[in-house]
Phi, psi and omega in degrees: 000140180243137178239146177249137178224145176285165177301316180300313180297320180296319179292322183285324187236037184303316180300319179295318179295321178297320178298322178294319179297319179295340177269004175107358180277158169251144179239123176266127179259129184239153175234125183055037177081000181249132180298133179233342181203161178231130178259115181229163180291137179289133176241125180296137180294150185294350179111172183284136178283140180243117179300142175093000183288344178261009182303129179087356182272342177211163181235132178259127182288160183292338180261022182308316184259019178290152179300148179287151174299149185304319182295323179287319178300321179298325179296325179286333185269001180289000000 
């Protein structure tokens, strides 16, 4: 569910709007009736990616980068 609030309302009732966001709502903040910002719940980033963590989970064939067969290539070019 999305709710719209003016800048004035957002400044006056920020705590209430944050409580709504914590319940899953999004709040669009508008100035002169035009949307200028969106208040959403903060999501922690999943963390730094580490190369090599999928090692051994899949196998790439030796012809991975071989040209596609002509009939299949034609399907991509339509």
